[in-house]
C-alpha positions in Angstrom: 16.1 7.5 62.1 13.1 5.1 60.7 14.5 1.5 60.2 12.3 -0.8 57.8 12.4 -4.6 58.3 13.3 -6.6 55.7 11.0 -6.6 52.8 8.7 -9.6 52.4 8.5 -10.0 48.7 5.6 -12.7 48.4 3.4 -10.3 50.7 4.3 -7.1 48.6 3.1 -8.8 45.3 0.0 -10.4 46.7 -0.9 -6.9 48.0 -0.2 -5.4 44.8 -2.3 -7.7 43.4 -5.2 -6.8 45.6 -4.6 -3.4 44.9 -4.8 -3.7 41.2 -7.8 -5.5 41.4 -9.5 -2.6 43.6 -9.2 -0.3 40.5 -11.6 -0.3 37.3 -8.7 1.5 35.3 -5.3 0.3 34.7 -2.9 1.1 37.2 0.5 2.3 37.1 3.9 1.2 38.7 3.9 4.6 40.4 0.7 4.4 41.9 1.5 1.0 43.3 4.6 2.2 44.5 3.1 4.8 46.6 0.4 2.5 48.0 3.0 0.0 49.1 4.9 2.7 50.8 1.8 4.1 52.5 1.0 0.8 53.7 4.8 0.3 55.0 5.5 -2.7 52.7 8.4 -1.2 51.2 10.6 1.8 52.0 10.5 5.2 49.9 14.0 4.7 48.0 15.1 4.6 44.6 16.6 1.3 44.7 13.3 -0.4 46.1 11.2 1.3 43.2 13.5 -0.6 40.8 13.2 -3.7 42.9 9.5 -3.4 42.9 9.4 -2.9 39.2 11.8 -6.0 39.0 9.8 -8.4 41.3 6.2 -7.1 39.6 7.8 -7.8 36.1 9.0 -11.1 37.2 5.4 -12.2 38.7 4.0 -10.9 35.2 6.3 -13.1 33.3 5.4 -15.8 35.5 1.5 -15.2 35.2 1.2 -14.2 38.8 0.3 -10.5 38.1 -2.0 -8.6 35.7 -0.5 -5.9 33.3 0.2 -2.6 34.9 -0.5 0.7 32.6 2.7 2.4 31.1 1.6 6.1 30.4 5.5 7.1 29.8 6.8 4.8 27.6 6.5 4.5 23.9 7.1 1.4 21.9 9.4 2.3 18.7 9.2 -0.2 15.9 11.9 0.5 12.8 10.4 0.4 9.7 10.8 -2.6 7.6 14.0 -3.0 5.4 16.4 -5.2 4.1 18.0 -6.0 7.8 14.4 -6.3 9.2 13.8 -10.2 11.1 11.3 -12.0 8.8 9.2 -11.9 12.3 8.2 -8.7 12.0 5.4 -7.8 9.5 3.5 -4.7 8.0 -0.1 -4.7 8.5 -2.5 -1.7 8.2 -3.8 -0.2 11.4 -6.7 2.5 11.2 -5.9 5.5 8.8 -1.9 5.0 9.1 -1.9 2.0 6.4 2.1 2.3 6.5 2.5 1.6 10.3 4.7 -1.6 11.1 3.4 -4.0 13.7 5.5 -6.5 15.7 4.5 -9.7 16.3 4.8 -10.9 20.0 
């Protein structure tokens, strides 16, 4: 049975940042996961995937890591109505002038 040593997250985050810099196009979390596994930085387990995601998200929020590409998720914004927060606005986007947009 293969036993992996404790994960050193600062090393993993630094290496993941280097990996992202190696690509001209965007990088997904999945790509980073498999690179980290192949370099034996993290084990190949679902819980480690979730932990990697959490650590990189934290580093992004702190400004220490670039944005990743997310090709699977869609952002759903509800249509404005009487209960829509006032911080949301409607603005034309391309040919769909009725699409709502959220301010971040």
